[in-house]
ZAMARGU-4260 file (C-alpha; in steps of 0.2 Angstrom, whole numbers, plus 5000, padded with zeros to 4 digits):
<rodrens>
0) 5217/5032/5408 | 5214/5044/5424 | 5231/5041/5431 | 5240/5045/5416 | 5229/5060/5416
5) 5232/5067/5432 | 5250/5064/5429 | 5250/5075/5413 | 5241/5089/5420 | 5255/5087/5434
10) 5269/5088/5424 | 5261/5103/5412 | 5257/5113/5429 | 5275/5111/5433 | 5281/5117/5417
15) 5269/5132/5416 | 5275/5138/5434 | 5294/5135/5428 | 5292/5146/5413 | 5282/5159/5422
20) 5298/5161/5435 | 5309/5161/5420 | 5298/5177/5412 | 5297/5183/5430 | 5316/5183/5432
25) 5320/5190/5415 | 5309/5204/5416 | 5316/5208/5433 | 5333/5208/5426 | 5327/5219/5412
30) 5319/5231/5425 | 5335/5231/5435 | 5347/5235/5421 | 5336/5247/5410 | 5325/5256/5425
35) 5337/5253/5441 | 5353/5252/5433 | 5361/5271/5437 | 5354/5269/5453 | 5363/5251/5457
40) 5379/5255/5448 | 5382/5271/5458 | 5378/5261/5474 | 5390/5249/5468 | 5404/5263/5464
45) 5401/5270/5481 | 5407/5255/5489 | 5425/5256/5482 | 5435/5267/5491 | 5454/5271/5487
50) 5469/5283/5492 | 5468/5300/5481 | 5482/5311/5479 | 5475/5329/5483 | 5487/5343/5472
55) 5494/5356/5487 | 5489/5374/5485 | 5502/5384/5475 | 5512/5397/5482 | 5511/5415/5477
60) 5522/5426/5467 | 5525/5444/5474 | 5530/5459/5464 | 5546/5468/5475 | 5534/5481/5480
65) 5519/5466/5487 | 5507/5465/5474 | 5502/5448/5469 | 5507/5442/5453 | 5501/5427/5451
70) 5493/5416/5464 | 5481/5402/5467 | 5462/5403/5471 | 5448/5391/5473 | 5433/5387/5462
75) 5421/5376/5466 | 5411/5362/5455 | 5393/5361/5466 | 5384/5344/5465 | 5369/5338/5477
80) 5364/5320/5481 | 5348/5319/5483 | 5348/5302/5489 | 5351/5307/5507 | 5338/5302/5519
85) 5335/5319/5526 | 5328/5324/5508 | 5319/5309/5507 | 5311/5306/5524 | 5292/5312/5528
90) 5289/5312/5510 | 5302/5325/5506 | 5296/5339/5518 | 5312/5345/5520 | 5315/5348/5502
95) 5297/5354/5497 | 5299/5368/5511 | 5316/5375/5505 | 5312/5374/5487 | 5303/5389/5484
100) 5317/5400/5493 | 5331/5391/5488 | 5327/5394/5469 | 5325/5412/5471 | 5341/5413/5482
105) 5351/5403/5467 | 5343/5414/5453 | 5346/5430/5463 | 5365/5423/5466 | 5369/5417/5447
110) 5357/5427/5437 | 5358/5414/5424 | 5340/5405/5425 | 5325/5412/5433 | 5319/5405/5450
115) 5305/5393/5442 | 5320/5387/5430 | 5328/5382/5444 | 5314/5375/5453 | 5309/5363/5439
120) 5328/5358/5439 | 5329/5353/5456 | 5313/5346/5456 | 5320/5334/5442 | 5334/5331/5450
125) 5324/5324/5467 | 5311/5314/5456 | 5326/5304/5448 | 5335/5302/5466 | 5353/5308/5457
130) 5366/5305/5467 | 5378/5317/5459 | 5366/5330/5451 | 5376/5344/5444 | 5371/5361/5450
135) 5384/5373/5445 | 5403/5375/5441 | 5416/5384/5442 | 5410/5395/5455 | 5422/5408/5466
140) 5426/5407/5483 | 5413/5423/5487 | 5400/5413/5477 | 5403/5397/5487 | 5402/5407/5504
145) 5385/5416/5499 | 5379/5398/5495 | 5383/5390/5510 | 5370/5402/5518 | 5355/5399/5508
150) 5340/5389/5512 | 5342/5371/5514 | 5362/5371/5510 | 5366/5381/5527 | 5359/5365/5536
155) 5374/5357/5530 | 5381/5342/5518 | 5373/5328/5526 | 5356/5335/5528 | 5355/5347/5511
160) 5365/5333/5500 | 5376/5348/5495 | 5394/5341/5487 | 5407/5356/5484 | 5422/5349/5475
165) 5436/5361/5477 | 5450/5365/5464 | 5463/5378/5462 | 5467/5390/5447 | 5481/5399/5446
170) 5477/5418/5441 | 5488/5432/5436 | 5478/5447/5444 | 5488/5458/5433 | 5483/5448/5416
175) 5496/5454/5403 | 5508/5461/5414 | 5527/5453/5413 | 5515/5438/5410 | 5529/5428/5399
180) 5542/5432/5413 | 5530/5426/5428 | 5523/5412/5417 | 5510/5400/5415 | 5506/5385/5429
185) 5495/5375/5419 | 5500/5356/5419 | 5514/5355/5411 | 5515/5370/5401 | 5525/5380/5414
190) 5535/5394/5409 | 5544/5409/5417 | 5546/5409/5436 | 5533/5397/5438 | 5545/5385/5429
195) 5560/5391/5437 | 5554/5389/5454 | 5541/5374/5451 | 5549/5364/5465 | 5546/5379/5479
200) 5531/5385/5473 | 5521/5368/5471 | 5522/5363/5489 | 5519/5344/5493 | 5504/5336/5487
205) 5493/5327/5501 | 5479/5310/5501 | 5465/5306/5505 | 5451/5293/5505 | 5439/5295/5492
210) 5424/5285/5484 | 5418/5283/5466 | 5400/5287/5463 | 5390/5290/5448 | 5397/5300/5435
215) 5414/5292/5436 | 5419/5307/5450 | 5429/5304/5465 | 5421/5312/5480 | 5429/5312/5499
220) 5425/5300/5511 | 5426/5311/5524 | 5435/5332/5528 | 5450/5324/5536 | 5467/5320/5525
225) 5477/5304/5528 | 5493/5316/5523 | 5490/5333/5525 | 5496/5343/5508 | 5508/5356/5512
230) 5505/5373/5502 | 5520/5379/5493 | 5530/5391/5497 | 5529/5409/5492 | 5543/5419/5480
235) 5546/5438/5479 | 5553/5443/5463 | 5560/5461/5458 | 5548/5466/5448 | 5541/5482/5452
240) 5522/5484/5447 | 5524/5504/5442 | 5540/5501/5432 | 5532/5486/5423 | 5516/5494/5418
245) 5527/5511/5412 | 5536/5500/5401 | 5523/5488/5394 | 5512/5506/5390 | 5528/5514/5382
250) 5532/5499/5372 | 5515/5495/5367 | 5511/5512/5360 | 5524/5511/5349 | 5522/5492/5343
255) 5502/5498/5338 | 5510/5515/5329 | 5521/5505/5320 | 5513/5492/5318 | 5529/5481/5323
260) 5529/5463/5323 | 5538/5459/5339 | 5546/5468/5354 | 5553/5471/5370 | 5560/5482/5384
265) 5569/5478/5400 | 5574/5489/5414 | 5589/5484/5426 | 5593/5492/5442 | 5612/5498/5440
270) 5620/5493/5457 | 5612/5478/5460 | 5607/5469/5444 | 5587/5468/5448 | 5576/5466/5433
275) 5563/5481/5437 | 5552/5475/5422 | 5552/5465/5408 | 5541/5469/5392 | 5539/5456/5380
280) 5526/5459/5365 | 5521/5449/5349 | 5509/5453/5335 | 5493/5439/5333 | 5485/5436/5320
285) 5470/5447/5323 | 5482/5460/5324 | 5480/5462/5345 | 5498/5460/5354 | 5501/5449/5368
290) 5514/5444/5378 | 5519/5427/5368 | 5536/5423/5371 | 5553/5429/5380 | 5561/5439/5368
295) 5572/5447/5380 | 5582/5431/5383 | 5582/5426/5363 | 5595/5428/5354 | 5595/5441/5337
300) 5605/5451/5327 | 5610/5467/5337 | 5615/5479/5327 | 5623/5497/5331 | 5620/5493/5349
305) 5634/5481/5347 | 5647/5495/5343 | 5650/5498/5363 | 5658/5480/5364 | 5669/5485/5348
310) 5675/5503/5355 | 5680/5494/5373 | 5691/5481/5364 | 5699/5496/5354 | 5701/5507/5367
315) 5706/5493/5380 | 5719/5487/5370 | 5725/5505/5365 | 5722/5501/5347 | 5714/5520/5345
320) 5709/5535/5355 | 5694/5545/5354 | 5703/5560/5346 | 5710/5551/5332 | 5704/5553/5314
325) 5693/5542/5304 | 5688/5544/5286 | 5669/5536/5284 | 5673/5535/5266 | 5657/5542/5261
330) 5646/5529/5269 | 5654/5515/5258 | 5668/5504/5261 | 5673/5488/5252 | 5680/5473/5259
335) 5685/5456/5252 | 5672/5460/5238 | 5659/5465/5251 | 5653/5482/5252 | 5648/5490/5272
340) 5637/5503/5270 | 5631/5517/5282 | 5613/5518/5285 | 5614/5537/5280 | 5627/5548/5270
345) 5634/5561/5282 | 5640/5577/5281 | 5656/5575/5287 | 5668/5563/5281 | 5684/5565/5290
350) 5678/5564/5310 | 5685/5559/5326 | 5683/5540/5331 | 5672/5547/5345 | 5661/5557/5333
355) 5661/5540/5322 | 5653/5531/5335 | 5639/5544/5341 | 5635/5547/5321 | 5633/5527/5321
360) 5646/5523/5307 | 5646/5506/5301 | 5662/5510/5291 | 5671/5516/5304 | 5669/5500/5315
365) 5671/5489/5301 | 5687/5498/5296 | 5693/5497/5313 | 5691/5480/5318 | 5698/5472/5302
370) 5714/5485/5303 | 5718/5479/5320 | 5711/5463/5323 | 5711/5453/5306 | 5728/5445/5310
375) 5724/5441/5326 | 5704/5439/5329 | 5705/5428/5346 | 5711/5445/5354 | 5694/5455/5348
380) 5684/5437/5354 | 5693/5439/5371 | 5687/5455/5376 | 5667/5446/5371 | 5671/5433/5381
385) 5677/5445/5394 | 5661/5455/5393 | 5652/5438/5395 | 5643/5440/5376 | 5649/5422/5373
390) 5637/5414/5387 | 5621/5414/5397 | 5619/5429/5407 | 5614/5417/5423 | 5597/5424/5425
395) 5584/5415/5436 | 5573/5411/5422 | 5571/5395/5411 | 5574/5394/5391 | 5586/5407/5391
400) 5596/5404/5373 | 5614/5402/5370 | 5620/5417/5361 | 5629/5412/5344 | 5647/5421/5340
405) 5658/5412/5326 | 5675/5408/5329 | 5690/5407/5316 | 5693/5389/5307 | 5674/5387/5309
410) 5663/5384/5293 | 5655/5402/5296 | 5669/5411/5297 | 5677/5421/5283 | 5686/5437/5278
415) 5670/5450/5281 | 5665/5440/5299 | 5677/5450/5309 | 5672/5467/5301 | 5653/5463/5300
420) 5654/5457/5318 | 5661/5474/5322 | 5644/5483/5321 | 5631/5471/5326 | 5632/5457/5311
425) 5636/5439/5310 | 5631/5436/5329 | 5616/5435/5339 | 5616/5439/5357 | 5599/5442/5368
430) 5594/5460/5372 | 5596/5455/5392 | 5615/5452/5386 | 5616/5468/5380 | 5609/5476/5395
435) 5620/5467/5405 | 5635/5474/5395 | 5626/5493/5397 | 5623/5491/5415 | 5640/5486/5419
440) 5646/5503/5408 | 5635/5512/5420 | 5642/5502/5436 | 5657/5508/5433 | 5665/5491/5424
445) 5659/5480/5437 | 5645/5465/5430 | 5631/5461/5440 | 5622/5445/5436 | 5604/5448/5432
450) 5590/5442/5443 | 5571/5441/5446 | 5569/5433/5461 | 5575/5441/5480 | 5567/5431/5491
455) 5558/5413/5497 | 5546/5417/5511 | 5531/5405/5520 | 5517/5413/5527 | 5525/5432/5528
460) 5542/5423/5536 | 5558/5426/5526 | 5566/5409/5523 | 5578/5412/5510 | 5586/5430/5502
465) 5594/5432/5486 | 5605/5447/5485 | 5618/5455/5469 | 5629/5444/5466 | 5646/5452/5456
470) 5649/5439/5443 | 5666/5452/5435 | 5674/5467/5447 | 5679/5477/5431 | 5675/5473/5413
475) 5691/5486/5407 | 5703/5499/5416 | 5695/5514/5422 | 5702/5523/5408 | 5694/5514/5395
480) 5676/5514/5405 | 5677/5535/5408 | 5681/5535/5388 | 5666/5524/5384 | 5655/5534/5396
485) 5660/5551/5386 | 5655/5540/5370 | 5639/5535/5375 | 5633/5553/5381 | 5639/5560/5366
490) 5626/5548/5356 | 5612/5560/5365 | 5622/5576/5364 | 5628/5576/5347 | 5625/5561/5339
495) 5611/5549/5332 | 5600/5554/5346 | 5603/5571/5351 | 5585/5578/5346 | 5576/5564/5356
500) 5586/5570/5371 | 5586/5589/5368 | 5579/5599/5382 | 5580/5584/5393 | 5580/5589/5413
505) 5593/5574/5414 | 5607/5566/5405 | 5606/5550/5396 | 5620/5540/5390 | 5615/5527/5376
510) 5617/5522/5360 | 5604/5519/5345 | 5604/5505/5333 | 5597/5499/5315 | 5598/5482/5309
515) 5592/5476/5294 | 5585/5457/5299 | 5582/5441/5289 | 5565/5435/5287 | 5565/5416/5287
520) 5569/5409/5270 | 5564/5426/5263 | 5580/5431/5268 | 5582/5451/5268 | 5571/5453/5253
525) 5556/5461/5264 | 5565/5473/5271 | 5563/5471/5290 | 5573/5482/5301 | 5574/5479/5318
530) 5576/5497/5329 | 5585/5496/5346 | 5590/5508/5360 | 5602/5506/5376 | 5608/5515/5389
535) 5605/5522/5405 | 5601/5537/5417 | 5604/5550/5422 | 5621/5549/5416 | 5631/5557/5430
540) 5623/5545/5444 | 5614/5529/5434 | 5600/5522/5443 | 5592/5512/5430 | 5597/5502/5414
545) 5585/5501/5398 | 5585/5492/5381 | 5572/5492/5370 | 5572/5482/5354 | 5559/5481/5341
550) 5557/5470/5326 | 5547/5482/5313 | 5535/5475/5300 | 5540/5473/5281 | 5545/5489/5273
555) 5539/5499/5287 | 5542/5519/5283 | 5549/5523/5300 | 5563/5512/5306 | 5578/5518/5314
560) 5583/5516/5331 | 5581/5534/5336 | 5564/5536/5330 | 5558/5520/5336 | 5565/5511/5350
565) 5572/5529/5357 | 5556/5536/5359 | 5550/5522/5371 | 5565/5523/5381 | 5565/5542/5383
570) 5546/5537/5388 | 5552/5525/5402 | 5566/5537/5408 | 5555/5552/5408 | 5542/5541/5420
575) 5555/5535/5432 | 5566/5551/5432 | 5550/5561/5438 | 5542/5547/5450 | 5558/5541/5459
580) 5576/5549/5454 | 5571/5568/5454 | 5560/5567/5472 | 5574/5557/5478 | 5587/5570/5474
585) 5574/5585/5480 | 5583/5594/5494 | 5570/5595/5508 | 5566/5614/5514 | 5572/5620/5530
590) 5557/5611/5543 | 5546/5625/5549 | 5535/5624/5566 | 5518/5616/5560 | 5503/5630/5563
595) 5491/5619/5558 | 5475/5613/5568 | 5471/5594/5573 | 5464/5582/5584 | 5468/5564/5584
600) 5462/5551/5600 | 5468/5535/5603 | 5476/5526/5615 | 5489/5535/5627 | 5504/5522/5626
605) 5503/5522/5606 | 5500/5539/5606 | 5515/5543/5616 | 5527/5530/5608 | 5523/5538/5591
610) 5526/5555/5598 | 5544/5549/5606 | 5550/5542/5589 | 5543/5556/5578 | 5551/5568/5592
615) 5537/5579/5593 | 5535/5588/5610 | 5519/5589/5618 | 5512/5594/5636 | 5504/5580/5646
620) 5488/5585/5656 | 5482/5566/5658 | 5485/5555/5674 | 5498/5541/5673 | 5480/5528/5674
625) 5473/5536/5661 | 5471/5523/5645 | 5462/5534/5630 | 5466/5552/5627 | 5463/5566/5614
630) 5478/5575/5606 | 5476/5592/5600 | 5488/5603/5591 | 5486/5621/5587 | 5499/5635/5584
635) 5512/5622/5587 | 5507/5618/5603 | 5504/5599/5607 | 5492/5594/5621 | 5485/5579/5628
640) 5469/5579/5637 | 5461/5564/5646 | 5447/5556/5635 | 5433/5551/5646 | 5427/5533/5645
645) 5410/5526/5656 | 5406/5509/5651 | 5387/5513/5650 | 5386/5528/5639 | 5394/5530/5622
650) 5411/5538/5619 | 5415/5550/5608 | 5425/5540/5592 | 5428/5555/5582 | 5446/5556/5575
655) 5450/5537/5582 | 5457/5525/5573 | 5448/5508/5568 | 5460/5498/5580 | 5457/5508/5593
660) 5437/5508/5591 | 5435/5490/5589 | 5448/5488/5605 | 5437/5501/5617 | 5419/5496/5611
665) 5423/5477/5611 | 5428/5480/5630 | 5411/5487/5633 | 5402/5474/5626 | 5398/5483/5609
670) 5398/5476/5591 | 5405/5486/5577 | 5401/5490/5560 | 5414/5501/5550 | 5415/5508/5531
675) 5428/5516/5523 | 5448/5519/5529 | 5455/5531/5543 | 5449/5539/5555 | 5432/5540/5563
680) 5421/5554/5554 | 5403/5549/5559 | 5396/5538/5572 | 5378/5529/5574 | 5376/5533/5592
685) 5379/5548/5596 | 5391/5553/5612 | 5385/5552/5629 | 5369/5542/5625 | 5366/5524/5634
690) 5372/5508/5627 | 5368/5490/5632 | 5380/5476/5630 | 5379/5469/5611 | 5371/5484/5605
695) 5378/5488/5585 | 5386/5505/5582 | 5389/5509/5563 | 5405/5519/5561 | 5410/5528/5545
700) 5428/5532/5543 | 5436/5546/5531
</rodrens>
C-alpha cells in the first residue's frame, strides 16, 4: 500500500506541475498577445524591408513674366519613435529634461493646443513606448525648419526619435487665375498644361529601401537612395499674369452683374499666336464662379461673330461688293418654310453689303449665302476649310474638341442648313477657333498656330524653345483682307458697337454676336442667349486679338453682344492699351542734362562698367588701385572719389547696395544682418568706430 500511495503521489504531483505549466504558458500567450502585441508586431514589421518608389518632384509652370503658376512644395507628417535608446536610458532623463520646453515650443508654433496639452500628449506616447507616435500632419517646410531647432528635436533623429515623412503637394499660387488652363496635377485627375506636358513635368521617380513599422507606414531605412529621383523640368507658358488678371476680373464682373451661367475670354498676341490669357468661368450651385471647365476649346454655336467667315467667302469669290445694295426685308425673310429674323428691326431697309454686316443682319447674310452657294455649297465649305474652321486649332492643350460642320448628303443637311450657317447657326466652333480667324485678319491674312508654352527649362537653363508657327501664309487675297478690315472697323464706328467705342482713344475692329442657344432637353424655350464679341486692337496696328463669349441665364433682360460681351472686351482693351500699347508708342522727349543731386557708393569696376554701358561721362579722381569709390553728381557733373576703407574701423556704408556691403564687410571679418531692399540708409555701427572680427553690423536698406 505504501508503494502504491508513493506512486500515486508522484503521478498527482507531475500532473499538477504539467497543468500549472500549461496555465502559465497559456497566460503568457494571452499577455503577449493582448498587452505586448503592438510592441512585438511593430518589431516584426521593422524587420521587413522593401525597395519603394520615391516620387520625383514635379517641375514648375511659369508665366511669361517669370511668375510661378503651378509649383510643387514639400509638406511633412511628423512622428516620434519613443523607443529610441537615447530617450529610454537613465530612466528617460533626456525626455524629462526637454519635455516642458518642447511642449511650449510646439504650442507657440502650431497654436492649436496649450503647452500643458502637448505635455500630456507627449507623456502618453512615451509611457506607451509608441514606435510611430503621430505628432503633427501636413506642416509646411517653414514650420518644419523651425521645429528642427526645438529642444530635443535639435539633437537629431536618432536621439530625439523625430521622424519626418516628406511628401510633395501641388500648389497654384494664384489660385483661380487661369486655373483650368494651367490644370491640376492630382493623381490621374490631370487637365490643362499639367496633362499636356506631364511627361516633361513629372521627372523620373527614384528607389529607396524602406521598412514597414507600426501603423502600416513605410519609413526610409537611411537617407540614401538606390536610384536618385530626378526632378521634372520646368515649362514657361505664354500666359502673362497681368493680362490674365485683367481678363479674368473683367469677365467676372460682367458674369456676376448679369448672373450669367458660363463665360470665357481669350487674349492672343497678333504677330506670334501666343495666348496671353484664357479665362473660363462657370457658375456653381452656391452662386459663386470658378474655373470649372475649359469653355475656350469647347465648340458652341458662334452666332454673329461667324459672319466674318461668310463675308470672307463672298468677297473672296467676288460674289458681292461692299457697296452693293441689299434689302433687309424689314428684318424677316422666309426660305423653305422657315423664317430668318434679325435680332431687331432696323431703321433702314435698303443698305450696302458693308452696312448690313455692320448692323449684323441675319437676313442679309442668309440671303447672300442662299443666292450664291445653294447650288454649290461645297464652294462655301472649302473656304471654311481654308480658314481651318473644320479642324482643331492645334493648340498645345489637351481636351480640345472637334468643331461640328454639316456637309451636303449628311442626315443633318437640308435646304435651310446653309442660310443658317451664314449667320452662325447649324454649326459649332470653339471660341479659340474664332480667335484664330480674327487674329488672321489682324495679322494681314497670316494664320498663326495658337500656343501656350514657349520654353522648357532645367534649373534655369534653356533646353527647348517653341516659337511662332505659321499655319497658312494667307487666308485670303489682300484685296479681300482690306475689305474685311473695313467691315470690322465699321462695326465699331457706325454699327452695333458704335456706342461702346464712342470717344475711344484708339480704333477697334470687331464684331458683336448674339445667339439663341439650346438648354439641353428643354431646347430653346428658356430663351438663353449667348453674347459674344470678337475683335482686335488697335485697328491700325493690331497687337492683341480678343474674344469674349458669355452664356446668359434664362430670360436674361440684357443679352445683346454689345451690352454683355462688348464691355468685357473694352475693359480688357482699355487696360492693355494704357499699360502696354500707349506707353510703347509714346515719343520720348529730347534728353536733357540731369541736374539732380545723387550719391552712390560701391565697387569701382562695377560702377565704371555701368557708366560705360550707360554712356555716362565722369571725372575720375581715384587711383588705379582703389577698389571702393563714391560716385557723386551735381549740376550734370559726375565725379568719382576714393572711398577709404580701414580694416580696423567701420566704413561708411550709406548709398551702397547689399551685394557690395556683404563683400566689403565679410572681407573685414564682420557679419551682416540686412533688412529691406535697395541702398543702405542706416547702419548700426557708425563710420569711423573701431570694429573686431565676428562683430555684427545691422544695415537698413531704403
